[in-house]
N, C-alpha and C positions, 0 to 999 in steps of 0.2 A: 333131673336138672333143676328142679326147685330146691334140691338138697344144696346147691352151690350159693344161695342168695340169703339162707338162713343166718350166717355167722354176721353178713352186712346188715341184716335186720336187727339183730341182738346189740350189734356195735351202735348203730341208730338209736335205739331206744336208749342206751346207756348214755350216748352224747346228747339226747334230749334230756333225760333227768338232769344231767351236767350244766346244761345251758340253764336251766329252770333254776337250780341251786346257786350258781354263781353270777345270773344276770348277763350271759354272755351270749348275744344273739350268733357269733361265729360258730358256735358248736350245732346251733341247729341249722346253720348253712351245710355245715360237713355231714349232719343228720340226712338232709336233702340229696345231697351227692350220694350217698352212702345207700339210700332206698330207691334212687333212681334206676338201677339195673333190674330190682324185683317189680318194680312198678311198670317197667317197659314189657316184662315177661306177663305182668298180669293183663295187659292189653290185648294180649293174644286169645285170652279166654273170654266165650260170650259173658258170663256174668261180673265180671269187674272190667268190662271196656272202658269205661267212661273212668271208672275209679282209677284206676291205672295211671290214667294221665293226670288225674287231679291230685293224686296223694302229695307228690313232690311240692306242690305248691302250696299245701297246707302248712309244710314246714317252711317255706320262704314267707308266708304270711305270720305264723308263730315268730321267726325271726324278727320280721318288722316290726310286730306288736310288743316283743320283748324290748326292742330298742326305742320304743314310745313309753316304756315304763307301764305296760298294761299284761301283767303277768297272768291274769286271769283267762284274757284271750287267747294267750299262748297255750295254756293247759287246754284251754276248749279245742284249740285246733290242733294239738297234737294227739288227743285222745282217741280220734276215729283210728289212727295209724297203730 
């Protein structure tokens, strides 16, 4: 089942790098939408129960910080994903 989510995760990472390079927060919002199905899948496992809920918010926080021209904070927020 987890095999279906890997293309979304790879696309999310690519969109994250594009967002950081071009300074476009909309790509981080797209990354958030792409990683949401995997995050919801992770909430069903005991080890990632809360992390699955938190992961998409890291992308949204990175988009907000990128729109405020704080690229370093965006990199920090994206790095756990």
